[in-house]
C-alpha positions, 0 to 999 in steps of 0.5 A, spaced: 855 324 212 858 317 209 851 314 207 853 312 200 859 308 205 853 304 208 854 297 208 848 292 207 847 290 214 849 298 217 843 300 212 838 293 214 839 297 221 838 303 220 832 301 217 830 297 224 831 302 228 828 308 225 821 302 224 822 303 232 822 310 231 815 310 228 811 305 232 813 310 239 812 316 234 805 313 231 804 309 238 804 315 242 800 319 238 794 314 236 794 313 245 794 320 246 788 321 241 784 314 244 786 316 252 789 309 253 795 305 250 795 303 243 799 298 240 800 301 233 801 297 226 801 292 222 806 288 226 806 285 233 813 288 234 814 295 236 816 296 229 812 300 222 816 298 216 813 303 213 817 309 217 823 304 216 822 305 209 820 311 209 826 314 213 831 310 208 827 313 202 828 320 205 835 319 205 837 317 199 833 322 196 836 328 200 843 326 197 844 330 191 840 335 195 844 336 201 845 343 204 838 346 200 832 345 205 827 347 201 829 340 195 830 336 201 823 338 204 820 337 197 823 330 195 823 328 201 814 330 202 814 327 194 818 320 197 815 318 203 807 320 200 809 316 194 811 310 199 805 311 203 800 311 197 802 305 194 804 301 201 796 304 203 794 301 195 796 294 196 795 293 203 787 295 201 787 290 194 790 284 198 788 285 205 782 287 203 782 294 208 785 300 209 790 300 215 790 307 215 785 312 212 785 320 211 779 320 207 776 325 211 782 329 211 781 335 206 786 334 199 787 327 201 788 322 195 784 316 195 785 316 202 791 313 202 794 319 203 792 327 205 796 334 204 797 334 212 800 328 213 804 329 206 807 336 209 808 333 216 813 328 211 817 333 208 818 336 216 820 330 218 825 329 213 828 335 215 829 333 222 830 326 220 837 328 216 839 335 220 838 333 226 837 325 228 841 321 223 847 324 225 848 322 232 846 315 229 850 315 224 855 316 229 853 310 233 853 305 227 859 307 225 862 306 230 860 299 232 863 293 230 861 289 225 860 282 227 855 286 232 852 289 227 851 283 223 849 279 229 844 284 231 841 284 225 840 277 223 836 277 230 832 282 229 832 280 221 830 274 223 824 276 228 822 281 223 820 276 218 818 271 223 813 275 226 812 279 218 809 272 216 805 271 221 801 277 221 800 278 214 797 270 214 794 272 219 790 279 216 788 275 210 784 270 213 781 276 217 780 280 210 778 273 207 773 273 213 770 279 212 770 277 206 765 271 208 761 275 213 759 280 207 756 274 203 753 271 209 750 278 211 747 279 204 744 271 205 740 273 211 738 280 209 734 275 203 733 270 207 729 275 211 725 278 205 723 272 202 721 270 210 717 277 210 714 276 203 711 270 205 707 271 210 705 277 206 703 273 201 699 267 205 696 273 209 692 275 202 691 268 200 687 266 206 683 273 205 682 272 200 680 264 201 676 267 206 672 272 201 671 267 197 668 262 203 663 267 204 661 267 196 660 261 196 656 258 202 651 257 199 652 250 199 655 245 204 659 242 198 661 248 196 664 251 203 668 244 205 672 245 198 674 251 200 676 249 206 680 245 204 683 249 199 685 254 205 688 249 209 691 246 204 694 254 202 696 255 209 701 249 209 704 250 204 705 256 207 707 254 212 713 248 209 716 254 206 716 259 212 720 252 216 725 251 211 726 259 210 727 259 218 732 253 218 736 256 212 735 263 216 738 259 222 743 255 219 746 261 216 746 265 223 750 260 226 755 260 221 756 267 222 757 266 229 761 261 227 766 266 223 765 271 228 769 265 233 774 265 229 777 271 230 784 269 234 787 274 238 792 275 234 787 278 228 783 282 234 790 285 236 791 286 228 783 291 229 785 294 235 793 296 233 789 299 227 783 304 230 782 308 224 783 302 219 776 301 214 774 298 208 769 299 202 767 293 200 766 290 208 766 297 212 759 293 216 763 286 217 768 290 218 765 295 224 761 288 227 768 285 228 771 291 232 765 292 237 766 283 237 773 285 238 772 290 244 767 286 248 772 280 248 779 283 248 782 278 254 780 272 249 
């Protein structure tokens, strides 16, 4: 193998090839499990950068231990798992959600990696270095340098454009999740205030009625009590009306926010059906349901 002799554009071409192969593997796996086609990944393009980066890391880490299958397996497993963990951690901090979550898998580390997947990375490293890469290397090394550079530039421009757009949309989606969670908290608080106000008003009216009975000996005192009751009910009605208006305003704001879920953002959710969010889980579930309901919009 001549991996140390690769040019920069050959490395980039390998990266894009393995991004595409990774997309095929991941989309096939998720589609079979979901019983319908899923265009898996963060990008709209049929490319998964995690697999492309992982393949490059696997190739580099296997170089010093070529011929020792156990060490190739071990180095590939550790390197790819580290990449998956760092990528998952960074994406959750940046985009407010986990684009993959292994929390339900045994022997997982904060949901970013799990033992099963790490072992799979190790075997994939063996398959890559011993089988897959050899014919791809033969093909790439025989490509004309100019042709290779043109391919890399064309795919690279499309890739970067898609990555920038997807990152922007994912950041906006994260902000929507955060805002929806705050709105949900405010809605719950207003509803609690309305319930407490109704209970408080009912208690006041009950107390005033009791007082009316006790003071019914004179017409003058009875009239005063009725006026007090009317004032209490009026004040309560005004407060309740203000809270109801606030509730309606928050509900309308939430609906408008949901309406900001563009087709691009819906696509991000549909391409990552196992995505989760520790802080904004309820909002994410709501957006996922909305995305499924309005697939064509």
